[in-house]
PDB file of N, CA, C and O in Angstrom, chain B, residues numbered from 101:
ATOM      1  N   MET B 101     -54.057 -24.296   8.875  1.00  0.00           N
ATOM      2  CA  MET B 101     -55.319 -24.167   9.645  1.00  0.00           C
ATOM      3  C   MET B 101     -55.313 -24.362  10.914  1.00  0.00           C
ATOM      4  O   MET B 101     -54.801 -25.390  11.355  1.00  0.00           O
ATOM      5  N   PRO B 102     -55.847 -23.472  11.711  1.00  0.00           N
ATOM      6  CA  PRO B 102     -55.509 -23.452  13.416  1.00  0.00           C
ATOM      7  C   PRO B 102     -55.936 -24.733  13.742  1.00  0.00           C
ATOM      8  O   PRO B 102     -56.473 -25.397  12.856  1.00  0.00           O
ATOM      9  N   SER B 103     -55.771 -25.281  15.052  1.00  0.00           N
ATOM     10  CA  SER B 103     -56.264 -26.447  15.433  1.00  0.00           C
ATOM     11  C   SER B 103     -57.524 -26.317  16.430  1.00  0.00           C
ATOM     12  O   SER B 103     -58.192 -27.270  16.830  1.00  0.00           O
ATOM     13  N   SER B 104     -57.747 -24.817  16.792  1.00  0.00           N
ATOM     14  CA  SER B 104     -59.033 -24.593  17.088  1.00  0.00           C
ATOM     15  C   SER B 104     -59.359 -23.140  16.975  1.00  0.00           C
ATOM     16  O   SER B 104     -58.380 -22.409  16.821  1.00  0.00           O
ATOM     17  N   PRO B 105     -60.397 -22.639  17.016  1.00  0.00           N
ATOM     18  CA  PRO B 105     -60.706 -21.223  16.643  1.00  0.00           C
ATOM     19  C   PRO B 105     -60.108 -20.156  17.768  1.00  0.00           C
ATOM     20  O   PRO B 105     -60.188 -20.324  18.985  1.00  0.00           O
ATOM     21  N   SER B 106     -59.506 -19.049  17.118  1.00  0.00           N
ATOM     22  CA  SER B 106     -59.341 -17.897  18.259  1.00  0.00           C
ATOM     23  C   SER B 106     -60.270 -17.693  19.082  1.00  0.00           C
ATOM     24  O   SER B 106     -59.986 -17.346  20.229  1.00  0.00           O
ATOM     25  N   SER B 107     -61.452 -17.846  18.721  1.00  0.00           N
ATOM     26  CA  SER B 107     -62.583 -17.323  19.367  1.00  0.00           C
ATOM     27  C   SER B 107     -62.723 -18.234  20.760  1.00  0.00           C
ATOM     28  O   SER B 107     -63.105 -17.767  21.834  1.00  0.00           O
ATOM     29  N   ALA B 108     -62.360 -19.559  20.546  1.00  0.00           N
ATOM     30  CA  ALA B 108     -62.259 -20.437  22.025  1.00  0.00           C
ATOM     31  C   ALA B 108     -61.306 -20.012  22.931  1.00  0.00           C
ATOM     32  O   ALA B 108     -61.539 -19.932  24.137  1.00  0.00           O
ATOM     33  N   GLY B 109     -59.876 -19.638  22.245  1.00  0.00           N
ATOM     34  CA  GLY B 109     -59.053 -19.024  23.174  1.00  0.00           C
ATOM     35  C   GLY B 109     -59.335 -17.630  23.981  1.00  0.00           C
ATOM     36  O   GLY B 109     -58.896 -17.343  25.094  1.00  0.00           O
ATOM     37  N   HIS B 110     -60.177 -16.836  23.142  1.00  0.00           N
ATOM     38  CA  HIS B 110     -60.563 -15.735  23.916  1.00  0.00           C
ATOM     39  C   HIS B 110     -61.636 -15.980  24.978  1.00  0.00           C
ATOM     40  O   HIS B 110     -61.809 -15.243  25.949  1.00  0.00           O
ATOM     41  N   LEU B 111     -62.295 -17.012  24.723  1.00  0.00           N
ATOM     42  CA  LEU B 111     -63.437 -17.308  25.758  1.00  0.00           C
ATOM     43  C   LEU B 111     -62.688 -17.936  27.054  1.00  0.00           C
ATOM     44  O   LEU B 111     -63.066 -17.643  28.188  1.00  0.00           O
ATOM     45  N   PHE B 112     -61.789 -18.666  26.857  1.00  0.00           N
ATOM     46  CA  PHE B 112     -61.066 -19.431  27.791  1.00  0.00           C
ATOM     47  C   PHE B 112     -60.306 -18.201  28.665  1.00  0.00           C
ATOM     48  O   PHE B 112     -60.318 -18.236  29.896  1.00  0.00           O
ATOM     49  N   GLN B 113     -59.734 -17.263  28.025  1.00  0.00           N
ATOM     50  CA  GLN B 113     -58.801 -15.957  28.473  1.00  0.00           C
ATOM     51  C   GLN B 113     -59.503 -15.108  29.484  1.00  0.00           C
ATOM     52  O   GLN B 113     -59.048 -14.595  30.506  1.00  0.00           O
ATOM     53  N   GLN B 114     -60.941 -15.062  28.886  1.00  0.00           N
ATOM     54  CA  GLN B 114     -61.761 -14.335  29.719  1.00  0.00           C
ATOM     55  C   GLN B 114     -62.224 -14.749  31.019  1.00  0.00           C
ATOM     56  O   GLN B 114     -62.484 -14.014  31.972  1.00  0.00           O
ATOM     57  N   ALA B 115     -62.304 -16.086  30.952  1.00  0.00           N
ATOM     58  CA  ALA B 115     -62.734 -16.826  32.070  1.00  0.00           C
ATOM     59  C   ALA B 115     -62.078 -17.161  32.877  1.00  0.00           C
ATOM     60  O   ALA B 115     -62.580 -17.529  33.939  1.00  0.00           O
ATOM     61  N   ILE B 116     -60.451 -17.165  32.651  1.00  0.00           N
ATOM     62  CA  ILE B 116     -59.621 -17.553  33.524  1.00  0.00           C
ATOM     63  C   ILE B 116     -58.862 -16.214  34.080  1.00  0.00           C
ATOM     64  O   ILE B 116     -58.168 -15.470  33.386  1.00  0.00           O
ATOM     65  N   GLN B 117     -59.115 -16.073  35.368  1.00  0.00           N
ATOM     66  CA  GLN B 117     -58.434 -14.625  36.010  1.00  0.00           C
ATOM     67  C   GLN B 117     -56.933 -14.942  35.927  1.00  0.00           C
ATOM     68  O   GLN B 117     -56.445 -15.987  36.359  1.00  0.00           O
ATOM     69  N   GLY B 118     -56.239 -13.949  35.334  1.00  0.00           N
ATOM     70  CA  GLY B 118     -54.892 -13.609  35.464  1.00  0.00           C
ATOM     71  C   GLY B 118     -54.031 -14.537  33.976  1.00  0.00           C
ATOM     72  O   GLY B 118     -52.812 -14.634  33.835  1.00  0.00           O
ATOM     73  N   SER B 119     -55.042 -15.081  33.086  1.00  0.00           N
ATOM     74  CA  SER B 119     -54.397 -15.646  32.204  1.00  0.00           C
ATOM     75  C   SER B 119     -54.119 -14.698  30.896  1.00  0.00           C
ATOM     76  O   SER B 119     -54.770 -13.667  30.727  1.00  0.00           O
ATOM     77  N   GLN B 120     -53.071 -15.140  29.957  1.00  0.00           N
ATOM     78  CA  GLN B 120     -52.838 -14.483  28.954  1.00  0.00           C
ATOM     79  C   GLN B 120     -53.326 -15.423  27.988  1.00  0.00           C
ATOM     80  O   GLN B 120     -53.644 -16.590  28.216  1.00  0.00           O
ATOM     81  N   LEU B 121     -53.368 -14.631  26.547  1.00  0.00           N
ATOM     82  CA  LEU B 121     -53.644 -15.480  25.547  1.00  0.00           C
ATOM     83  C   LEU B 121     -52.480 -15.124  24.417  1.00  0.00           C
ATOM     84  O   LEU B 121     -52.297 -13.920  24.243  1.00  0.00           O
ATOM     85  N   ARG B 122     -51.908 -15.773  23.858  1.00  0.00           N
ATOM     86  CA  ARG B 122     -51.016 -15.426  22.739  1.00  0.00           C
ATOM     87  C   ARG B 122     -51.222 -16.453  21.649  1.00  0.00           C
ATOM     88  O   ARG B 122     -51.153 -17.676  21.762  1.00  0.00           O
ATOM     89  N   ILE B 123     -51.474 -15.775  20.632  1.00  0.00           N
ATOM     90  CA  ILE B 123     -51.987 -16.536  19.512  1.00  0.00           C
ATOM     91  C   ILE B 123     -50.754 -16.602  18.488  1.00  0.00           C
ATOM     92  O   ILE B 123     -50.246 -15.538  18.130  1.00  0.00           O
ATOM     93  N   ILE B 124     -50.216 -17.925  17.965  1.00  0.00           N
ATOM     94  CA  ILE B 124     -49.187 -18.055  17.041  1.00  0.00           C
ATOM     95  C   ILE B 124     -49.589 -18.285  15.695  1.00  0.00           C
ATOM     96  O   ILE B 124     -50.196 -19.333  15.475  1.00  0.00           O
ATOM     97  N   ASP B 125     -49.382 -17.565  14.827  1.00  0.00           N
ATOM     98  CA  ASP B 125     -49.877 -17.828  13.390  1.00  0.00           C
ATOM     99  C   ASP B 125     -49.322 -19.047  12.774  1.00  0.00           C
ATOM    100  O   ASP B 125     -48.215 -19.459  13.121  1.00  0.00           O
ATOM    101  N   ASN B 126     -49.936 -19.567  11.997  1.00  0.00           N
ATOM    102  CA  ASN B 126     -49.268 -20.680  11.072  1.00  0.00           C
ATOM    103  C   ASN B 126     -48.815 -21.877  12.036  1.00  0.00           C
ATOM    104  O   ASN B 126     -47.897 -22.597  11.645  1.00  0.00           O
ATOM    105  N   CYS B 127     -49.286 -22.070  13.010  1.00  0.00           N
ATOM    106  CA  CYS B 127     -49.093 -23.266  13.912  1.00  0.00           C
ATOM    107  C   CYS B 127     -49.979 -23.967  14.288  1.00  0.00           C
ATOM    108  O   CYS B 127     -51.070 -23.448  14.528  1.00  0.00           O
ATOM    109  N   GLY B 128     -49.787 -25.361  14.457  1.00  0.00           N
ATOM    110  CA  GLY B 128     -50.723 -26.286  14.960  1.00  0.00           C
ATOM    111  C   GLY B 128     -50.886 -26.925  16.250  1.00  0.00           C
ATOM    112  O   GLY B 128     -51.271 -26.234  17.193  1.00  0.00           O
ATOM    113  N   HIS B 129     -50.631 -28.211  16.418  1.00  0.00           N
ATOM    114  CA  HIS B 129     -50.534 -28.487  17.779  1.00  0.00           C
ATOM    115  C   HIS B 129     -49.414 -28.842  18.362  1.00  0.00           C
ATOM    116  O   HIS B 129     -49.385 -29.471  19.420  1.00  0.00           O
ATOM    117  N   SER B 130     -48.355 -28.450  17.692  1.00  0.00           N
ATOM    118  CA  SER B 130     -46.702 -28.446  18.445  1.00  0.00           C
ATOM    119  C   SER B 130     -46.247 -27.148  18.374  1.00  0.00           C
ATOM    120  O   SER B 130     -45.473 -26.850  17.465  1.00  0.00           O
ATOM    121  N   PRO B 131     -46.627 -26.255  19.248  1.00  0.00           N
ATOM    122  CA  PRO B 131     -45.868 -24.805  19.006  1.00  0.00           C
ATOM    123  C   PRO B 131     -44.566 -24.964  19.510  1.00  0.00           C
ATOM    124  O   PRO B 131     -43.716 -24.150  19.147  1.00  0.00           O
ATOM    125  N   ALA B 132     -44.254 -25.883  20.294  1.00  0.00           N
ATOM    126  CA  ALA B 132     -42.833 -25.958  20.720  1.00  0.00           C
ATOM    127  C   ALA B 132     -41.822 -26.518  19.780  1.00  0.00           C
ATOM    128  O   ALA B 132     -40.593 -26.479  19.828  1.00  0.00           O
ATOM    129  N   VAL B 133     -42.605 -27.026  18.949  1.00  0.00           N
ATOM    130  CA  VAL B 133     -41.533 -27.512  17.760  1.00  0.00           C
ATOM    131  C   VAL B 133     -41.765 -26.826  16.461  1.00  0.00           C
ATOM    132  O   VAL B 133     -40.907 -26.737  15.583  1.00  0.00           O
ATOM    133  N   GLU B 134     -42.934 -26.362  16.389  1.00  0.00           N
ATOM    134  CA  GLU B 134     -43.366 -25.541  14.876  1.00  0.00           C
ATOM    135  C   GLU B 134     -42.703 -24.253  14.812  1.00  0.00           C
ATOM    136  O   GLU B 134     -42.225 -23.829  13.760  1.00  0.00           O
ATOM    137  N   LYS B 135     -42.652 -23.506  16.106  1.00  0.00           N
ATOM    138  CA  LYS B 135     -42.431 -22.061  16.278  1.00  0.00           C
ATOM    139  C   LYS B 135     -41.885 -21.953  17.625  1.00  0.00           C
ATOM    140  O   LYS B 135     -42.319 -21.282  18.561  1.00  0.00           O
ATOM    141  N   ARG B 136     -40.674 -22.861  17.572  1.00  0.00           N
ATOM    142  CA  ARG B 136     -39.955 -22.642  19.136  1.00  0.00           C
ATOM    143  C   ARG B 136     -39.634 -21.074  19.540  1.00  0.00           C
ATOM    144  O   ARG B 136     -39.971 -20.667  20.652  1.00  0.00           O
ATOM    145  N   SER B 137     -39.044 -20.307  18.701  1.00  0.00           N
ATOM    146  CA  SER B 137     -38.746 -18.814  19.346  1.00  0.00           C
ATOM    147  C   SER B 137     -40.138 -18.426  20.051  1.00  0.00           C
ATOM    148  O   SER B 137     -40.311 -18.265  21.259  1.00  0.00           O
ATOM    149  N   GLU B 138     -41.074 -18.314  19.045  1.00  0.00           N
ATOM    150  CA  GLU B 138     -42.245 -17.742  19.610  1.00  0.00           C
ATOM    151  C   GLU B 138     -42.798 -18.105  20.649  1.00  0.00           C
ATOM    152  O   GLU B 138     -43.209 -17.297  21.482  1.00  0.00           O
ATOM    153  N   PHE B 139     -42.920 -19.646  20.798  1.00  0.00           N
ATOM    154  CA  PHE B 139     -43.424 -20.368  21.807  1.00  0.00           C
ATOM    155  C   PHE B 139     -42.309 -20.106  23.305  1.00  0.00           C
ATOM    156  O   PHE B 139     -42.803 -19.940  24.420  1.00  0.00           O
ATOM    157  N   VAL B 140     -41.132 -20.109  23.122  1.00  0.00           N
ATOM    158  CA  VAL B 140     -40.064 -19.888  24.201  1.00  0.00           C
ATOM    159  C   VAL B 140     -40.607 -18.225  25.087  1.00  0.00           C
ATOM    160  O   VAL B 140     -40.734 -17.954  26.281  1.00  0.00           O
ATOM    161  N   ALA B 141     -40.793 -17.474  23.927  1.00  0.00           N
ATOM    162  CA  ALA B 141     -40.825 -15.980  24.265  1.00  0.00           C
ATOM    163  C   ALA B 141     -42.360 -15.840  24.895  1.00  0.00           C
ATOM    164  O   ALA B 141     -42.528 -14.907  25.680  1.00  0.00           O
ATOM    165  N   ALA B 142     -43.305 -16.567  24.648  1.00  0.00           N
ATOM    166  CA  ALA B 142     -44.492 -16.450  25.059  1.00  0.00           C
ATOM    167  C   ALA B 142     -44.451 -17.052  26.479  1.00  0.00           C
ATOM    168  O   ALA B 142     -44.985 -16.416  27.388  1.00  0.00           O
ATOM    169  N   ILE B 143     -43.809 -18.325  26.750  1.00  0.00           N
ATOM    170  CA  ILE B 143     -43.992 -19.075  28.075  1.00  0.00           C
ATOM    171  C   ILE B 143     -43.030 -18.094  29.061  1.00  0.00           C
ATOM    172  O   ILE B 143     -43.393 -17.882  30.218  1.00  0.00           O
ATOM    173  N   THR B 144     -41.742 -17.492  28.515  1.00  0.00           N
ATOM    174  CA  THR B 144     -41.056 -16.863  29.481  1.00  0.00           C
ATOM    175  C   THR B 144     -41.529 -15.512  29.955  1.00  0.00           C
ATOM    176  O   THR B 144     -41.387 -15.076  31.098  1.00  0.00           O
ATOM    177  N   GLY B 145     -42.103 -14.906  28.947  1.00  0.00           N
ATOM    178  CA  GLY B 145     -42.958 -13.735  29.415  1.00  0.00           C
ATOM    179  C   GLY B 145     -43.913 -14.012  30.350  1.00  0.00           C
ATOM    180  O   GLY B 145     -44.016 -13.335  31.373  1.00  0.00           O
ATOM    181  N   PHE B 146     -44.705 -15.046  30.074  1.00  0.00           N
ATOM    182  CA  PHE B 146     -45.877 -15.239  30.816  1.00  0.00           C
ATOM    183  C   PHE B 146     -45.354 -15.529  32.374  1.00  0.00           C
ATOM    184  O   PHE B 146     -46.088 -15.193  33.304  1.00  0.00           O
ATOM    185  N   LEU B 147     -44.076 -16.156  32.631  1.00  0.00           N
ATOM    186  CA  LEU B 147     -43.553 -16.854  33.765  1.00  0.00           C
ATOM    187  C   LEU B 147     -42.875 -15.582  34.655  1.00  0.00           C
ATOM    188  O   LEU B 147     -42.934 -15.480  35.880  1.00  0.00           O
ATOM    189  N   SER B 148     -42.266 -14.711  33.792  1.00  0.00           N
ATOM    190  CA  SER B 148     -41.563 -13.575  34.170  1.00  0.00           C
ATOM    191  C   SER B 148     -42.751 -12.559  34.994  1.00  0.00           C
ATOM    192  O   SER B 148     -42.553 -11.906  36.019  1.00  0.00           O
ATOM    193  N   SER B 149     -43.923 -12.651  34.259  1.00  0.00           N
ATOM    194  CA  SER B 149     -45.114 -11.528  34.805  1.00  0.00           C
ATOM    195  C   SER B 149     -45.506 -12.217  36.184  1.00  0.00           C
ATOM    196  O   SER B 149     -46.168 -11.578  37.002  1.00  0.00           O
ATOM    197  N   LEU B 150     -45.111 -13.474  36.433  1.00  0.00           N
ATOM    198  CA  LEU B 150     -45.809 -14.008  37.838  1.00  0.00           C
ATOM    199  C   LEU B 150     -44.553 -13.956  38.945  1.00  0.00           C
ATOM    200  O   LEU B 150     -44.823 -14.026  40.144  1.00  0.00           O
ATOM    201  N   ALA B 151     -43.363 -13.848  38.553  1.00  0.00           N
ATOM    202  CA  ALA B 151     -42.454 -14.179  39.633  1.00  0.00           C
ATOM    203  C   ALA B 151     -42.222 -12.750  40.397  1.00  0.00           C
ATOM    204  O   ALA B 151     -42.118 -11.735  39.710  1.00  0.00           O
ATOM    205  N   PRO B 152     -42.160 -12.696  41.491  1.00  0.00           N
ATOM    206  CA  PRO B 152     -41.663 -11.215  41.970  1.00  0.00           C
ATOM    207  C   PRO B 152     -40.221 -11.055  41.650  1.00  0.00           C
ATOM    208  O   PRO B 152     -39.445 -11.956  41.329  1.00  0.00           O
ATOM    209  N   PRO B 153     -39.906  -9.492  41.812  1.00  0.00           N
ATOM    210  CA  PRO B 153     -38.661  -9.074  41.555  1.00  0.00           C
ATOM    211  C   PRO B 153     -37.810  -9.726  42.316  1.00  0.00           C
ATOM    212  O   PRO B 153     -38.202 -10.018  43.445  1.00  0.00           O
ATOM    213  N   ARG B 154     -36.478 -10.108  41.915  1.00  0.00           N
ATOM    214  CA  ARG B 154     -35.354 -10.804  42.519  1.00  0.00           C
ATOM    215  C   ARG B 154     -34.515  -9.540  43.475  1.00  0.00           C
ATOM    216  O   ARG B 154     -34.257  -8.400  43.088  1.00  0.00           O
ATOM    217  N   ARG B 155     -34.232 -10.085  44.674  1.00  0.00           N
ATOM    218  CA  ARG B 155     -33.703  -8.941  45.474  1.00  0.00           C
ATOM    219  C   ARG B 155     -32.294  -9.271  45.429  1.00  0.00           C
ATOM    220  O   ARG B 155     -31.990 -10.452  45.260  1.00  0.00           O
ATOM    221  N   SER B 156     -31.331  -8.333  45.565  1.00  0.00           N
ATOM    222  CA  SER B 156     -29.818  -8.651  45.692  1.00  0.00           C
ATOM    223  C   SER B 156     -29.295  -8.855  46.980  1.00  0.00           C
ATOM    224  O   SER B 156     -29.827  -8.194  47.871  1.00  0.00           O
ATOM    225  N   ASN B 157     -28.518  -9.497  47.245  1.00  0.00           N
ATOM    226  CA  ASN B 157     -28.089  -9.900  48.719  1.00  0.00           C
ATOM    227  C   ASN B 157     -26.971  -8.919  49.139  1.00  0.00           C
ATOM    228  O   ASN B 157     -26.454  -9.011  50.252  1.00  0.00           O
TER     229      ASN B 157
END
């Protein structure tokens, strides 16, 4: 059972400019423990989208 309805996540995502919503199926309050690879992929993907491209020296 989800810890909160996905509809709540959609409302927050629409209200917060630049946010992204990733729903991890069959996961409760501890995505970093329960679904580690999906959690890491979501976080690194989001952070990569924020970082400017690296320049080579």
